[in-house]
N, C-alpha and C positions, 0 to 999 in steps of 0.2 A: 108557867116561867117560859121564857124562850131564850134560846142560845144563836148567838149570831156571829161567825166564823167569817173574817175577812181572809182570805186567801190565795189571791190571784199572782201574788208575785211567783216568780220561777225560781229565787234561790239561786242568784249569779253565786254567790260567794260559795255555794257548796258543789260547784261543778267541779268534776262532770256527771255526779250523781243524779242533778236537777236535772241535766238534758233529756233525760226520758220519764223521770218520775216526779212532778211536785214533791218540793221540800216539806208540806207537811205530812203527805203519806211515805216519807224515809221513815223505816223500822227504828224502834228504839226499847228494847229490851223485848222484841219479838210483836210489839204492837205500834201501828203508826203515828207520828207525833199528835197528829190531830184527834186522834180517838183515845188515847192518854188524856190529853188536853180536856175534853169536852169529860170523858169518865171524869176527872179529877173537879172538874168545876161543879158535874151532879153532886159528887160526893161531900163537897163544901156546902151546897144548897139545900141537899136534904129533902126536895119536895118534887114532885112530879115533874117531869119536861115535857112539854105540850109540842116544841118544835124545835129543830135546830136547823139555822138556815147557813147555808154555805156559800160564799161569793168567790167565783172562781173565773179564771179567763174562759174564753169560750173553745177554746182551742185544747183543753186538758185530755177530752175524748170521754167516751160513752162509759170506758172502764170505772174511769176514776168517780166519774158523775153515782153510777151505781154502787161503789164502794161507799162513798162517804154517804148514799142514802141507808146503807146498810149499817153505817156506824150508828146512825141516828134512831135505826128502828133497834137496835141492840140497848139503847135504852129507853124505848117503848116511846120513842117521839118519832113525829111525821120528819121528815128527811127535805127538804127544799134546795134547789140549788135554784143560783141567780149569777150572773155574769158582769164582769167589770171588763169592757171593752178597752179602755186606757187609764193607764196609771196615773191617776190624778188626786192620787193622795189617799188618808184615812179616810177623811171626811165623805169624799166622792165613793169611795167604796160602801160604808155603810151605807150609804144611801141607794145604792144600786140593789139594797134588801129594803126598800123604804114599806113594803106592803106587809112587812114583817114585824116593823118597829111599833109594836102597841103594848101596854101594860107592863109588867114585869120581866126585865131582859138582862143579859149578861151580854157582853160584846167584850170576844176574846180574840186578839191575833194569834194565826196558829202558828207563830215559830218559837213559841216559850212553853216551857213545863215547869210546873212548881209545887209543893207539898206545903199545906196548909192545914190549921186545926184553930179557925175562929168562927164566933157566931156573927152572921150577915145579919147586921143592922136594918132592917127592912122599913123602920121609920123614917132612915134617911133618905132623902130623894136620890142621891148617888153613893154607892161607895167605890173608890179607887183603888185598887189594890196595888200595894207597894213593897218594897225589901230594902230593910236597911242596909248601905253599901260603905265603902270603904272611902270611894271615889266619886263625890256626888257631882261633882263637875264634868263626868264624862255622860253623865245622864239627864233625862229631864225628872225633876221632882218635884214634890207638893210642898206649898206652904202654909203651915199649921198656924191657929190662933191659940189661945189658951184653952179651950174648949175641945181640942182636939179635932178642930173642923179643919177641913181643908179651904184656905180663902184663897188660894192661888197656884197656877201651874209655871215653873221655870225651866227654861230648856237649858242645861248644861250652864249652872250659872259660875259665873267667878269670882262671887263673894257667897259667902255661905247661906245658905237659907234653910236646908234641911237636910238629912241624909240620907231620905226615903225617897226611893226610886220608884219610877212609875213604871209596871210590867208589862202594860199591855193588855190587863184585865179590867173591865167593869160592869158596874152594877146600875140598874135604872132602875126606880121604882116605877115609871110610866115613860116607856121608851118613845112614846108620840111626841113628848117633850125635848127631847133630843133631837128627833125627826124634825119638828119645827125648826127649831134654832138651825141645823144644817141646813134645811132649805133656804133658809134667809142665809147663810154664808154662801150658798152656792148664786142664789140670786143677784148678790150684791157683789159676787166674784171677789171673795176675800181668799187671798192668796196668800201663802209663807211658801218660799224656796220653790215656786211654782206649781203648787199644790193645794188642794182643800184640806183642810186639818181638823180633826174631831176635836182639837183643844179649842177653838174656835168656838164651837158649839157649846162645849164646857164653860168657857170663862161667859159665855150668853147668859148662861142657866144661872150662876153664880151670881151673876151682876143682879138677877132679877129675884135674889135671895133665897136661893133652893140651897136645902142642906148637904152638902159634900163631906163623907168622913173617909179615913182612911181603913184599909184590912190590909192587916200586916200577912206577907206569906213567910216561911221558916226557912222556904228553898226556892229559889229561882235558876232553873236552868237554860241555858240557850240553845239554839240550834244553827246560829248563824253559818257557821264555816266547819270543813272539816274535821279540826283539831277540836274545837269545843261541842261539835256533835258527838265525837269520840266519847270524850269527857262527860258529858251528860249522859251518853249511856251506861259509862262505869256507877257513875253516882246513882243512876235509877236503878239499876242490878242490885248494888248493896243496897237501897231503902227496901227494894220487892225482896231480897235475899233474909233480910232482919225482921219484916213482916210474915216470913213464914211461906213464902207462897212459892208453888211449884214452878219450877224454871225449866227442867231439863224434862223433854217429851221423853215417854215410854219406847217410842219407837226409835230408837236408835242404837245404831250398832257402834261396839266398841270393839278393836281387836289391837290389844297392847297398845291401849290409849287411857288416857286420866282426863278427868275432869277437875278442874279447880275452880270452886266457888268464890264469888258469886257468878252463874254463866246462864245466859238464856242458849237453850239448844234446840232445835224446831224438830219436828217430825221428818223422819227419813235420812236423817243425817248419817253419816259413814264416815267413823273418826279411827284412823289406821296409824299407829306408831306414831302418834302424837300427842302431845299433849296442849290442852287449851284451858286460859284463864290463869289469875283471876280475871274477871270484868271483861268478859268475850260474849258477842251475840251472833248465832250463827242460825243463817234463816234456814227454811224448809228444804230438804234435799240436795243440802252442800255436801261434799264429799271433802275431807281434810286429811292427808297423808303424809309422813315424814316430816312433821313440822310442829313446830312450837308457835302457839299463837297467844298472845297476852293483851290486855287494854286494847283490843281492838273490836271492829262493828263487820261482818260478813253477811251477806245478803244472801237469798235464796237460789238453789240450784246452781253454785258455782263449785268449781274447783279449785284448791290447793296444795301443793306439793312441794316439798322441798325448802320449805319457808322459815323463815324465824322474824316472825311478824309482833311488832308491838306499836300501840298507835296508829292502826292500820284501817281502811275503810274499803271496803272491798262490794261492788254491787251486784247485780242481779245476772245470771248467768255469764259470769265472768270465769277466767281461767288464768290462776296466777302459778308459773313456775320461777322460783327463783330465792335469789338471797338476800335480797333488799329487807327492810324493817318497816319502814315508816314509810306506809305508800296509799293511795286514793287512786282506786280504780273504779270505771264507772260502769254500767250495764254492757254486757255485750262484747265486753275487751278481753284481748289477749294478751297476756305475756309469758313467755313459755321460753 
């Protein structure tokens, strides 16, 4: 089994945090988004992962590439790096990894997280993972027949088609078939919205009689902008806490400080005259003093003093000293 992760976008809606770190490497409850994504996929698949291929921009840097390879190796898989030089859509991004498109494969976009417990139907030609939503007109949704098979994909339907939104994770029994259809999309210059789309390859497979079925997830968590990323961090912390996962490092200094669960607290964190939680993640080496923090995400090696934070997101190596609450501060920034 292979996992293909297109992640070349910089995540402009999450700036300033993505000016220095690609969005899929932003930590959620102490782990990068992309790491949580592939670990959760591996948990659903329950089989050996041979390779994880990451499709990135060529300017992400050596450190990012090395970290991604380590993520793959942590799951016992080979890590492969591909580059997408131009933002030409989902179909184009996937074809940048065409050398890895063979055999059983999962394709997953690295800006979403999920919780699921279902058996993957490996007799189907493809499984498209979906989530039931209240406002399907805001999403791309699947169209089903009476046998619960997917017969179509409809983007933001004005009339009701279904309430099952496509979350951006797909299983293909033979990724080589998708590769062939997407190559045809590129060769014939089939473009929608100025981009080559994976949906055109999928629709060509459906037209040839291949069987697509839905895989329903219980939770779907977005990481598109600052507010939803902070919300996703909170939801993930609650899931992990309920599962009994140890989230607070043993190497934390508490001086007249309280941690209200659920919280993730990394190594070397110092808390002085502070209360953090619930729903707070604090990265390694961060110092928080004379502060109250809840529903927030603070990354590594930062300093927060004299603060009352709620719904805040603070990057790496940042300094914040003040009385604002709902803030968004990128890496190496200072508000003092």
